[in-house]
All heavy atoms as TSV, in Angstrom:
chain	resi	resn	atom	element	x	y	z
A	1	MET	N	N	-19.231	-7.954	-56.079
A	1	MET	CA	C	-19.802	-8.504	-54.875
A	1	MET	C	C	-19.165	-7.850	-53.655
A	1	MET	O	O	-19.715	-7.429	-52.727
A	1	MET	CB	C	-19.711	-10.049	-54.814
A	1	MET	CG	C	-20.220	-10.650	-53.473
A	1	MET	SD	S	-22.054	-10.539	-53.620
A	1	MET	CE	C	-22.516	-11.407	-52.268
A	2	LYS	N	N	-17.715	-7.655	-53.653
A	2	LYS	CA	C	-17.071	-7.171	-52.604
A	2	LYS	C	C	-17.395	-5.599	-52.461
A	2	LYS	O	O	-17.424	-5.168	-51.404
A	2	LYS	CB	C	-15.522	-7.208	-52.809
A	2	LYS	CG	C	-14.935	-8.579	-52.692
A	2	LYS	CD	C	-13.467	-8.763	-52.802
A	2	LYS	CE	C	-12.949	-10.120	-52.655
A	2	LYS	NZ	N	-11.608	-10.165	-52.752
A	3	ARG	N	N	-17.612	-4.939	-53.555
A	3	ARG	CA	C	-18.003	-3.563	-53.571
A	3	ARG	C	C	-19.298	-3.426	-52.858
A	3	ARG	O	O	-19.526	-2.453	-52.092
A	3	ARG	CB	C	-18.039	-2.991	-55.015
A	3	ARG	CG	C	-18.371	-1.591	-55.057
A	3	ARG	CD	C	-18.244	-0.989	-56.284
A	3	ARG	NE	N	-18.685	0.452	-56.243
A	3	ARG	CZ	C	-18.669	1.362	-57.252
A	3	ARG	NH1	N	-18.326	0.889	-58.401
A	3	ARG	NH2	N	-19.011	2.548	-57.023
A	4	ARG	N	N	-20.269	-4.291	-53.242
A	4	ARG	CA	C	-21.575	-4.162	-52.568
A	4	ARG	C	C	-21.496	-4.355	-51.068
A	4	ARG	O	O	-22.186	-3.690	-50.305
A	4	ARG	CB	C	-22.440	-5.237	-53.175
A	4	ARG	CG	C	-23.904	-5.196	-52.789
A	4	ARG	CD	C	-24.775	-6.123	-53.554
A	4	ARG	NE	N	-26.097	-5.853	-53.340
A	4	ARG	CZ	C	-27.080	-6.578	-53.890
A	4	ARG	NH1	N	-26.818	-7.731	-54.481
A	4	ARG	NH2	N	-28.305	-6.300	-53.678
A	5	VAL	N	N	-20.668	-5.325	-50.644
A	5	VAL	CA	C	-20.461	-5.524	-49.207
A	5	VAL	C	C	-19.867	-4.366	-48.555
A	5	VAL	O	O	-20.303	-3.883	-47.420
A	5	VAL	CB	C	-19.594	-6.758	-48.990
A	5	VAL	CG1	C	-19.229	-7.005	-47.445
A	5	VAL	CG2	C	-20.351	-8.052	-49.358
A	6	LEU	N	N	-18.891	-3.736	-49.179
A	6	LEU	CA	C	-18.178	-2.497	-48.640
A	6	LEU	C	C	-19.302	-1.347	-48.582
A	6	LEU	O	O	-19.304	-0.620	-47.581
A	6	LEU	CB	C	-16.965	-2.025	-49.487
A	6	LEU	CG	C	-15.836	-2.974	-49.327
A	6	LEU	CD1	C	-14.712	-2.516	-50.316
A	6	LEU	CD2	C	-15.202	-2.910	-47.931
A	7	VAL	N	N	-20.125	-1.138	-49.512
A	7	VAL	CA	C	-21.176	-0.098	-49.504
A	7	VAL	C	C	-22.071	-0.366	-48.422
A	7	VAL	O	O	-22.400	0.651	-47.598
A	7	VAL	CB	C	-21.789	0.067	-50.882
A	7	VAL	CG1	C	-23.037	0.943	-50.914
A	7	VAL	CG2	C	-20.926	0.427	-51.976
A	8	ILE	N	N	-22.547	-1.577	-48.223
A	8	ILE	CA	C	-23.529	-1.886	-47.180
A	8	ILE	C	C	-22.929	-1.675	-45.856
A	8	ILE	O	O	-23.536	-1.108	-44.911
A	8	ILE	CB	C	-24.063	-3.271	-47.359
A	8	ILE	CG1	C	-24.957	-3.316	-48.602
A	8	ILE	CG2	C	-24.848	-3.742	-46.078
A	8	ILE	CD1	C	-25.438	-4.687	-49.020
A	9	THR	N	N	-21.637	-2.074	-45.631
A	9	THR	CA	C	-20.970	-1.962	-44.408
A	9	THR	C	C	-20.644	-0.551	-44.071
A	9	THR	O	O	-20.941	-0.130	-42.868
A	9	THR	CB	C	-19.566	-2.735	-44.507
A	9	THR	OG1	O	-19.806	-4.115	-44.799
A	9	THR	CG2	C	-18.891	-2.599	-43.129
A	10	GLY	N	N	-20.333	0.259	-45.067
A	10	GLY	CA	C	-20.168	1.746	-44.915
A	10	GLY	C	C	-21.562	2.353	-44.343
A	10	GLY	O	O	-21.446	3.271	-43.678
A	11	ALA	N	N	-22.651	1.970	-45.158
A	11	ALA	CA	C	-23.883	2.550	-44.792
A	11	ALA	C	C	-24.277	2.268	-43.399
A	11	ALA	O	O	-24.846	3.132	-42.535
A	11	ALA	CB	C	-24.994	2.076	-45.750
A	12	VAL	N	N	-24.100	1.021	-43.024
A	12	VAL	CA	C	-24.536	0.513	-41.560
A	12	VAL	C	C	-23.672	1.264	-40.536
A	12	VAL	O	O	-24.162	1.762	-39.590
A	12	VAL	CB	C	-24.304	-0.925	-41.479
A	12	VAL	CG1	C	-24.364	-1.350	-40.089
A	12	VAL	CG2	C	-25.432	-1.748	-42.290
A	13	LEU	N	N	-22.335	1.347	-40.848
A	13	LEU	CA	C	-21.480	2.109	-39.867
A	13	LEU	C	C	-21.827	3.541	-39.744
A	13	LEU	O	O	-21.863	4.165	-38.736
A	13	LEU	CB	C	-20.060	2.053	-40.270
A	13	LEU	CG	C	-19.414	0.626	-40.037
A	13	LEU	CD1	C	-17.868	0.627	-40.686
A	13	LEU	CD2	C	-19.397	0.298	-38.678
A	14	THR	N	N	-22.231	4.273	-40.926
A	14	THR	CA	C	-22.674	5.682	-40.937
A	14	THR	C	C	-23.911	5.797	-40.063
A	14	THR	O	O	-23.954	6.725	-39.265
A	14	THR	CB	C	-22.927	6.062	-42.402
A	14	THR	OG1	O	-21.740	5.995	-43.056
A	14	THR	CG2	C	-23.364	7.533	-42.378
A	15	VAL	N	N	-24.856	4.841	-40.231
A	15	VAL	CA	C	-26.123	4.936	-39.560
A	15	VAL	C	C	-25.830	4.763	-38.001
A	15	VAL	O	O	-26.394	5.524	-37.266
A	15	VAL	CB	C	-27.151	3.925	-39.982
A	15	VAL	CG1	C	-28.414	3.714	-39.123
A	15	VAL	CG2	C	-27.575	4.263	-41.506
A	16	VAL	N	N	-25.061	3.848	-37.738
A	16	VAL	CA	C	-24.720	3.560	-36.315
A	16	VAL	C	C	-24.107	4.823	-35.633
A	16	VAL	O	O	-24.412	5.137	-34.494
A	16	VAL	CB	C	-23.825	2.272	-36.048
A	16	VAL	CG1	C	-23.305	2.232	-34.651
A	16	VAL	CG2	C	-24.675	1.009	-36.473
A	17	ALA	N	N	-23.078	5.374	-36.414
A	17	ALA	CA	C	-22.440	6.646	-35.903
A	17	ALA	C	C	-23.381	7.708	-35.671
A	17	ALA	O	O	-23.344	8.471	-34.642
A	17	ALA	CB	C	-21.412	7.000	-36.816
A	18	LEU	N	N	-24.264	7.974	-36.599
A	18	LEU	CA	C	-25.288	9.023	-36.479
A	18	LEU	C	C	-26.274	8.772	-35.230
A	18	LEU	O	O	-26.523	9.748	-34.595
A	18	LEU	CB	C	-26.166	9.172	-37.730
A	18	LEU	CG	C	-25.349	9.775	-39.018
A	18	LEU	CD1	C	-26.241	9.701	-40.156
A	18	LEU	CD2	C	-24.912	11.219	-38.680
A	19	LEU	N	N	-26.695	7.471	-35.106
A	19	LEU	CA	C	-27.660	7.189	-33.950
A	19	LEU	C	C	-26.836	7.344	-32.684
A	19	LEU	O	O	-27.402	7.740	-31.893
A	19	LEU	CB	C	-28.161	5.811	-34.155
A	19	LEU	CG	C	-29.095	5.550	-35.261
A	19	LEU	CD1	C	-29.574	4.133	-35.377
A	19	LEU	CD2	C	-30.379	6.314	-35.061
A	20	ALA	N	N	-25.546	6.890	-32.695
A	20	ALA	CA	C	-24.828	7.131	-31.336
A	20	ALA	C	C	-24.641	8.477	-30.995
A	20	ALA	O	O	-24.693	8.929	-29.849
A	20	ALA	CB	C	-23.502	6.326	-31.531
A	21	GLY	N	N	-24.349	9.378	-32.069
A	21	GLY	CA	C	-24.184	10.783	-31.692
A	21	GLY	C	C	-25.486	11.436	-31.273
A	21	GLY	O	O	-25.419	12.399	-30.454
A	22	GLY	N	N	-26.550	10.956	-31.647
A	22	GLY	CA	C	-27.842	11.493	-31.235
A	22	GLY	C	C	-28.280	11.123	-29.898
A	22	GLY	O	O	-29.137	11.758	-29.212
A	23	CYS	N	N	-27.708	10.077	-29.410
A	23	CYS	CA	C	-27.940	9.474	-27.972
A	23	CYS	C	C	-27.140	10.316	-26.860
A	23	CYS	O	O	-27.420	10.131	-25.671
A	23	CYS	CB	C	-27.576	8.121	-27.842
A	23	CYS	SG	S	-28.763	7.025	-28.861
A	24	VAL	N	N	-26.172	11.243	-27.307
A	24	VAL	CA	C	-25.448	11.867	-26.398
A	24	VAL	C	C	-26.357	13.065	-25.752
A	24	VAL	O	O	-26.772	13.700	-26.458
A	24	VAL	CB	C	-24.194	12.430	-26.879
A	24	VAL	CG1	C	-23.458	13.180	-25.910
A	24	VAL	CG2	C	-23.282	11.247	-27.420
A	25	SER	N	N	-26.510	13.041	-24.287
A	25	SER	CA	C	-27.222	14.147	-23.826
A	25	SER	C	C	-26.391	15.338	-23.658
A	25	SER	O	O	-25.266	15.261	-23.340
A	25	SER	CB	C	-27.855	13.659	-22.511
A	25	SER	OG	O	-26.702	13.450	-21.582
A	26	PRO	N	N	-27.051	16.459	-24.039
A	26	PRO	CA	C	-26.309	17.820	-23.887
A	26	PRO	C	C	-26.079	18.238	-22.463
A	26	PRO	O	O	-26.689	17.632	-21.545
A	26	PRO	CB	C	-27.213	18.856	-24.670
A	26	PRO	CG	C	-28.536	18.253	-24.468
A	26	PRO	CD	C	-28.393	16.666	-24.532
A	27	GLU	N	N	-25.242	19.001	-22.278
A	27	GLU	CA	C	-24.831	19.488	-20.868
A	27	GLU	C	C	-26.082	20.366	-20.483
A	27	GLU	O	O	-26.512	21.067	-21.191
A	27	GLU	CB	C	-23.673	20.383	-20.841
A	27	GLU	CG	C	-22.393	19.608	-20.994
A	27	GLU	CD	C	-21.189	20.513	-20.727
A	27	GLU	OE1	O	-21.175	21.463	-20.007
A	27	GLU	OE2	O	-20.167	20.105	-21.305
A	28	VAL	N	N	-26.532	20.061	-19.327
A	28	VAL	CA	C	-27.711	20.714	-18.682
A	28	VAL	C	C	-27.228	21.738	-17.724
A	28	VAL	O	O	-26.462	21.381	-16.777
A	28	VAL	CB	C	-28.656	19.863	-18.171
A	28	VAL	CG1	C	-29.843	20.532	-17.348
A	28	VAL	CG2	C	-29.227	18.815	-19.092
A	29	THR	N	N	-27.534	22.978	-17.813
A	29	THR	CA	C	-27.093	23.939	-16.869
A	29	THR	C	C	-28.227	24.376	-16.014
A	29	THR	O	O	-29.434	24.398	-16.491
A	29	THR	CB	C	-26.541	25.311	-17.550
A	29	THR	OG1	O	-27.560	25.793	-18.401
A	29	THR	CG2	C	-25.318	25.000	-18.415
A	30	GLU	N	N	-27.927	24.346	-14.707
A	30	GLU	CA	C	-29.027	24.708	-13.854
A	30	GLU	C	C	-29.230	26.149	-13.751
A	30	GLU	O	O	-28.297	27.050	-13.799
A	30	GLU	CB	C	-28.607	24.236	-12.293
A	30	GLU	CG	C	-28.434	22.730	-12.242
A	30	GLU	CD	C	-29.865	22.067	-12.372
A	30	GLU	OE1	O	-30.883	22.594	-11.971
A	30	GLU	OE2	O	-29.785	20.838	-12.963
A	31	PRO	N	N	-30.603	26.541	-13.567
A	31	PRO	CA	C	-30.858	27.998	-13.601
A	31	PRO	C	C	-30.247	28.535	-12.211
A	31	PRO	O	O	-30.105	27.909	-11.235
A	31	PRO	CB	C	-32.296	28.071	-13.518
A	31	PRO	CG	C	-32.727	26.790	-13.114
A	31	PRO	CD	C	-31.753	25.768	-13.542
A	32	GLU	N	N	-29.899	29.857	-12.308
A	32	GLU	CA	C	-29.423	30.568	-11.151
A	32	GLU	C	C	-30.542	30.684	-10.104
A	32	GLU	O	O	-31.594	30.914	-10.332
A	32	GLU	CB	C	-28.887	31.891	-11.525
A	32	GLU	CG	C	-27.689	31.930	-12.373
A	32	GLU	CD	C	-27.121	33.259	-12.679
A	32	GLU	OE1	O	-27.367	34.226	-12.046
A	32	GLU	OE2	O	-26.491	33.364	-13.764
A	33	ASP	N	N	-30.076	30.486	-8.781
A	33	ASP	CA	C	-31.027	30.569	-7.739
A	33	ASP	C	C	-31.239	32.042	-7.308
A	33	ASP	O	O	-32.006	32.294	-6.465
A	33	ASP	CB	C	-30.647	29.672	-6.596
A	33	ASP	CG	C	-30.659	28.259	-6.810
A	33	ASP	OD1	O	-31.571	27.842	-7.802
A	33	ASP	OD2	O	-29.912	27.452	-6.279
A	34	GLU	N	N	-30.593	33.025	-7.919
A	34	GLU	CA	C	-30.583	34.328	-7.493
A	34	GLU	C	C	-31.849	35.032	-7.869
A	34	GLU	O	O	-32.308	34.854	-9.054
A	34	GLU	CB	C	-29.354	35.210	-7.912
A	34	GLU	CG	C	-29.422	36.545	-7.531
A	34	GLU	CD	C	-28.182	37.303	-8.197
A	34	GLU	OE1	O	-27.252	36.677	-8.815
A	34	GLU	OE2	O	-28.193	38.501	-8.181
A	35	VAL	N	N	-32.607	35.636	-7.084
A	35	VAL	CA	C	-33.808	36.392	-7.344
A	35	VAL	C	C	-33.500	37.874	-7.242
A	35	VAL	O	O	-32.904	38.242	-6.190
A	35	VAL	CB	C	-35.004	35.981	-6.509
A	35	VAL	CG1	C	-36.241	36.870	-6.777
A	35	VAL	CG2	C	-35.235	34.558	-6.664
A	36	LEU	N	N	-33.822	38.634	-8.234
A	36	LEU	CA	C	-33.490	40.159	-8.186
A	36	LEU	C	C	-34.426	40.774	-7.261
A	36	LEU	O	O	-35.660	40.451	-7.171
A	36	LEU	CB	C	-33.556	40.744	-9.550
A	36	LEU	CG	C	-32.588	40.223	-10.607
A	36	LEU	CD1	C	-32.858	40.849	-11.851
A	36	LEU	CD2	C	-31.169	40.543	-10.211
A	37	SER	N	N	-33.942	41.802	-6.556
A	37	SER	CA	C	-34.783	42.666	-5.763
A	37	SER	C	C	-35.708	43.505	-6.792
A	37	SER	O	O	-35.241	43.682	-7.899
A	37	SER	CB	C	-33.942	43.682	-4.909
A	37	SER	OG	O	-33.371	44.623	-5.671
A	38	PRO	N	N	-36.690	44.153	-6.278
A	38	PRO	CA	C	-37.552	44.998	-7.274
A	38	PRO	C	C	-36.709	46.060	-7.829
A	38	PRO	O	O	-36.872	46.500	-8.984
A	38	PRO	CB	C	-38.552	45.518	-6.292
A	38	PRO	CG	C	-38.814	44.516	-5.282
A	38	PRO	CD	C	-37.376	43.916	-5.007
A	39	GLU	N	N	-35.840	46.682	-7.155
A	39	GLU	CA	C	-35.019	47.764	-7.627
A	39	GLU	C	C	-34.098	47.264	-8.737
A	39	GLU	O	O	-33.937	47.908	-9.717
A	39	GLU	CB	C	-34.217	48.433	-6.564
A	39	GLU	CG	C	-35.062	49.291	-5.413
A	39	GLU	CD	C	-35.662	48.290	-4.428
A	39	GLU	OE1	O	-35.207	47.261	-4.281
A	39	GLU	OE2	O	-36.608	48.710	-3.645
A	40	ASP	N	N	-33.370	46.144	-8.475
A	40	ASP	CA	C	-32.498	45.566	-9.432
A	40	ASP	C	C	-33.358	45.356	-10.685
A	40	ASP	O	O	-32.802	45.348	-11.823
A	40	ASP	CB	C	-31.715	44.417	-8.924
A	40	ASP	CG	C	-30.788	44.843	-7.902
A	40	ASP	OD1	O	-30.320	46.102	-7.791
A	40	ASP	OD2	O	-30.359	43.943	-7.117
A	41	ALA	N	N	-34.518	44.562	-10.484
A	41	ALA	CA	C	-35.221	44.270	-11.653
A	41	ALA	C	C	-35.782	45.453	-12.506
A	41	ALA	O	O	-35.691	45.437	-13.767
A	41	ALA	CB	C	-36.540	43.487	-11.235
A	42	PHE	N	N	-36.083	46.590	-11.865
A	42	PHE	CA	C	-36.288	47.750	-12.450
A	42	PHE	C	C	-35.097	48.287	-13.287
A	42	PHE	O	O	-35.254	48.641	-14.502
A	42	PHE	CB	C	-36.836	48.809	-11.538
A	42	PHE	CG	C	-37.122	50.099	-12.157
A	42	PHE	CD1	C	-38.180	50.491	-12.723
A	42	PHE	CD2	C	-36.178	51.250	-11.980
A	42	PHE	CE1	C	-38.551	51.646	-13.318
A	42	PHE	CE2	C	-36.414	52.396	-12.595
A	42	PHE	CZ	C	-37.648	52.541	-13.160
A	43	ASP	N	N	-33.968	48.353	-12.600
A	43	ASP	CA	C	-32.746	48.749	-13.418
A	43	ASP	C	C	-32.492	47.907	-14.590
A	43	ASP	O	O	-32.130	48.497	-15.654
A	43	ASP	CB	C	-31.587	48.675	-12.479
A	43	ASP	CG	C	-31.611	49.745	-11.386
A	43	ASP	OD1	O	-32.524	50.733	-11.395
A	43	ASP	OD2	O	-31.000	49.606	-10.243
A	44	VAL	N	N	-32.646	46.508	-14.482
A	44	VAL	CA	C	-32.391	45.695	-15.669
A	44	VAL	C	C	-33.469	45.948	-16.725
A	44	VAL	O	O	-33.032	46.160	-17.983
A	44	VAL	CB	C	-32.491	44.254	-15.157
A	44	VAL	CG1	C	-32.470	43.299	-16.322
A	44	VAL	CG2	C	-31.330	43.877	-14.331
A	45	ALA	N	N	-34.733	46.129	-16.421
A	45	ALA	CA	C	-35.637	46.362	-17.339
A	45	ALA	C	C	-35.402	47.816	-18.124
A	45	ALA	O	O	-35.560	47.922	-19.249
A	45	ALA	CB	C	-37.079	46.417	-16.751
A	46	VAL	N	N	-35.096	48.783	-17.336
A	46	VAL	CA	C	-34.805	50.213	-17.905
A	46	VAL	C	C	-33.615	50.098	-18.877
A	46	VAL	O	O	-33.548	50.701	-19.925
A	46	VAL	CB	C	-34.751	51.221	-16.857
A	46	VAL	CG1	C	-34.154	52.573	-17.428
A	46	VAL	CG2	C	-36.037	51.450	-16.107
A	47	ALA	N	N	-32.512	49.304	-18.391
A	47	ALA	CA	C	-31.393	49.198	-19.251
A	47	ALA	C	C	-31.681	48.541	-20.566
A	47	ALA	O	O	-31.209	48.987	-21.602
A	47	ALA	CB	C	-30.209	48.484	-18.442
A	48	TRP	N	N	-32.540	47.475	-20.492
A	48	TRP	CA	C	-32.970	46.799	-21.734
A	48	TRP	C	C	-33.808	47.629	-22.647
A	48	TRP	O	O	-33.499	47.766	-23.865
A	48	TRP	CB	C	-33.708	45.649	-21.363
A	48	TRP	CG	C	-34.203	44.728	-22.605
A	48	TRP	CD1	C	-33.421	43.860	-23.234
A	48	TRP	CD2	C	-35.496	44.896	-23.171
A	48	TRP	NE1	N	-34.185	43.411	-24.352
A	48	TRP	CE2	C	-35.425	43.993	-24.331
A	48	TRP	CE3	C	-36.642	45.676	-22.993
A	48	TRP	CZ2	C	-36.500	43.861	-25.192
A	48	TRP	CZ3	C	-37.713	45.476	-23.915
A	48	TRP	CH2	C	-37.631	44.643	-24.901
A	49	LEU	N	N	-34.672	48.454	-22.004
A	49	LEU	CA	C	-35.411	49.376	-22.799
A	49	LEU	C	C	-34.522	50.432	-23.469
A	49	LEU	O	O	-34.792	50.822	-24.547
A	49	LEU	CB	C	-36.484	50.173	-21.974
A	49	LEU	CG	C	-37.750	49.238	-21.531
A	49	LEU	CD1	C	-38.558	49.930	-20.518
A	49	LEU	CD2	C	-38.604	48.966	-22.801
A	50	GLN	N	N	-33.653	50.974	-22.711
A	50	GLN	CA	C	-32.667	51.897	-23.231
A	50	GLN	C	C	-31.812	51.350	-24.437
A	50	GLN	O	O	-31.578	52.104	-25.335
A	50	GLN	CB	C	-31.836	52.484	-22.257
A	50	GLN	CG	C	-32.590	53.404	-21.182
A	50	GLN	CD	C	-31.703	53.795	-19.924
A	50	GLN	OE1	O	-30.720	53.218	-19.643
A	50	GLN	NE2	N	-32.149	54.825	-19.340
A	51	GLN	N	N	-31.616	50.001	-24.352
A	51	GLN	CA	C	-30.687	49.482	-25.459
A	51	GLN	C	C	-31.575	49.245	-26.618
A	51	GLN	O	O	-31.141	49.389	-27.720
A	51	GLN	CB	C	-30.005	48.261	-24.798
A	51	GLN	CG	C	-29.085	47.564	-25.773
A	51	GLN	CD	C	-28.417	46.351	-25.189
A	51	GLN	OE1	O	-29.040	45.671	-24.336
A	51	GLN	NE2	N	-27.166	45.995	-25.548
A	52	VAL	N	N	-32.763	48.635	-26.437
A	52	VAL	CA	C	-33.595	48.235	-27.592
A	52	VAL	C	C	-34.395	49.445	-28.085
A	52	VAL	O	O	-34.501	49.419	-29.330
A	52	VAL	CB	C	-34.482	47.142	-27.136
A	52	VAL	CG1	C	-35.407	46.743	-28.319
A	52	VAL	CG2	C	-33.668	45.957	-26.682
A	53	TYR	N	N	-34.884	50.293	-27.293
A	53	TYR	CA	C	-35.666	51.419	-27.719
A	53	TYR	C	C	-35.068	52.738	-27.199
A	53	TYR	O	O	-35.832	53.304	-26.323
A	53	TYR	CB	C	-37.179	51.223	-27.394
A	53	TYR	CG	C	-37.896	49.918	-27.637
A	53	TYR	CD1	C	-38.041	48.933	-26.933
A	53	TYR	CD2	C	-38.216	49.875	-29.076
A	53	TYR	CE1	C	-38.630	47.756	-27.329
A	53	TYR	CE2	C	-38.858	48.675	-29.474
A	53	TYR	CZ	C	-38.998	47.653	-28.709
A	53	TYR	OH	O	-39.630	46.468	-29.082
A	54	PRO	N	N	-34.014	53.114	-27.608
A	54	PRO	CA	C	-33.320	54.372	-27.043
A	54	PRO	C	C	-34.082	55.563	-27.214
A	54	PRO	O	O	-34.034	56.377	-26.365
A	54	PRO	CB	C	-32.014	54.330	-27.765
A	54	PRO	CG	C	-32.186	53.535	-29.045
A	54	PRO	CD	C	-33.157	52.662	-28.780
A	55	ASP	N	N	-34.961	55.690	-28.249
A	55	ASP	CA	C	-35.811	56.854	-28.443
A	55	ASP	C	C	-36.960	56.958	-27.585
A	55	ASP	O	O	-37.496	58.066	-27.437
A	55	ASP	CB	C	-36.067	57.091	-30.000
A	55	ASP	CG	C	-36.838	55.850	-30.434
A	55	ASP	OD1	O	-36.561	54.787	-29.944
A	55	ASP	OD2	O	-37.653	56.050	-31.411
A	56	ARG	N	N	-37.428	55.834	-27.101
A	56	ARG	CA	C	-38.699	55.810	-26.291
A	56	ARG	C	C	-38.478	55.360	-24.824
A	56	ARG	O	O	-39.462	55.224	-24.110
A	56	ARG	CB	C	-39.727	54.837	-27.010
A	56	ARG	CG	C	-40.208	55.487	-28.398
A	56	ARG	CD	C	-41.233	54.507	-28.899
A	56	ARG	NE	N	-40.578	53.472	-29.547
A	56	ARG	CZ	C	-41.097	52.374	-30.093
A	56	ARG	NH1	N	-42.505	52.270	-29.960
A	56	ARG	NH2	N	-40.541	51.468	-30.702
A	57	ALA	N	N	-37.257	55.057	-24.416
A	57	ALA	CA	C	-36.967	54.462	-23.122
A	57	ALA	C	C	-36.957	55.602	-22.064
A	57	ALA	O	O	-36.727	56.779	-22.436
A	57	ALA	CB	C	-35.673	53.836	-23.119
A	58	PRO	N	N	-37.252	55.352	-20.811
A	58	PRO	CA	C	-37.098	56.357	-19.740
A	58	PRO	C	C	-35.765	56.909	-19.671
A	58	PRO	O	O	-34.769	56.213	-20.065
A	58	PRO	CB	C	-37.517	55.533	-18.383
A	58	PRO	CG	C	-38.185	54.208	-18.967
A	58	PRO	CD	C	-37.728	54.077	-20.245
A	59	ALA	N	N	-35.633	58.049	-19.187
A	59	ALA	CA	C	-34.304	58.671	-19.141
A	59	ALA	C	C	-33.451	57.972	-18.081
A	59	ALA	O	O	-33.926	57.422	-17.078
A	59	ALA	CB	C	-34.505	60.141	-18.439
A	60	GLU	N	N	-32.075	58.119	-18.307
A	60	GLU	CA	C	-31.193	57.545	-17.444
A	60	GLU	C	C	-31.134	58.173	-16.090
A	60	GLU	O	O	-31.363	59.259	-15.947
A	60	GLU	CB	C	-29.725	57.561	-18.089
A	60	GLU	CG	C	-28.717	56.689	-17.348
A	60	GLU	CD	C	-27.641	56.090	-18.247
A	60	GLU	OE1	O	-27.923	56.075	-19.510
A	60	GLU	OE2	O	-26.623	55.844	-17.771
A	61	GLY	N	N	-30.943	57.251	-15.015
A	61	GLY	CA	C	-30.848	57.899	-13.577
A	61	GLY	C	C	-32.298	57.883	-13.018
A	61	GLY	O	O	-32.507	58.435	-11.903
A	62	MET	N	N	-33.256	57.420	-13.650
A	62	MET	CA	C	-34.717	57.379	-13.159
A	62	MET	C	C	-34.630	56.577	-11.946
A	62	MET	O	O	-34.123	55.464	-11.754
A	62	MET	CB	C	-35.515	56.836	-14.233
A	62	MET	CG	C	-37.010	56.983	-13.959
A	62	MET	SD	S	-37.958	56.404	-15.296
A	62	MET	CE	C	-39.543	56.744	-14.819
A	63	LEU	N	N	-35.429	56.889	-10.923
A	63	LEU	CA	C	-35.449	56.281	-9.622
A	63	LEU	C	C	-36.821	55.431	-9.638
A	63	LEU	O	O	-37.813	55.738	-10.154
A	63	LEU	CB	C	-35.399	57.226	-8.467
A	63	LEU	CG	C	-34.201	58.018	-8.358
A	63	LEU	CD1	C	-34.401	59.026	-7.185
A	63	LEU	CD2	C	-33.041	57.215	-8.156
A	64	TRP	N	N	-36.818	54.355	-8.848
A	64	TRP	CA	C	-37.872	53.472	-8.711
A	64	TRP	C	C	-38.941	54.081	-7.790
A	64	TRP	O	O	-38.727	54.618	-6.797
A	64	TRP	CB	C	-37.398	52.123	-8.097
A	64	TRP	CG	C	-38.396	51.198	-7.738
A	64	TRP	CD1	C	-38.782	50.821	-6.492
A	64	TRP	CD2	C	-39.185	50.349	-8.523
A	64	TRP	NE1	N	-39.668	49.714	-6.482
A	64	TRP	CE2	C	-40.034	49.497	-7.730
A	64	TRP	CE3	C	-39.302	50.200	-9.999
A	64	TRP	CZ2	C	-40.860	48.586	-8.295
A	64	TRP	CZ3	C	-40.217	49.254	-10.415
A	64	TRP	CH2	C	-40.936	48.444	-9.659
């Protein structure tokens, strides 16, 4: 009988711990308010293309 009570108590405590952990809200980070200029956006896009598709990306130093 004591073992059964211990098992049930352990199960209840485990469920409570899992539910309490699920209720914690994750940290929310705010998006940056910075907006890129067209030239900066172009540079970022070309840099990404050169990194992901180096054989098909525009040449380095290309102007907007």
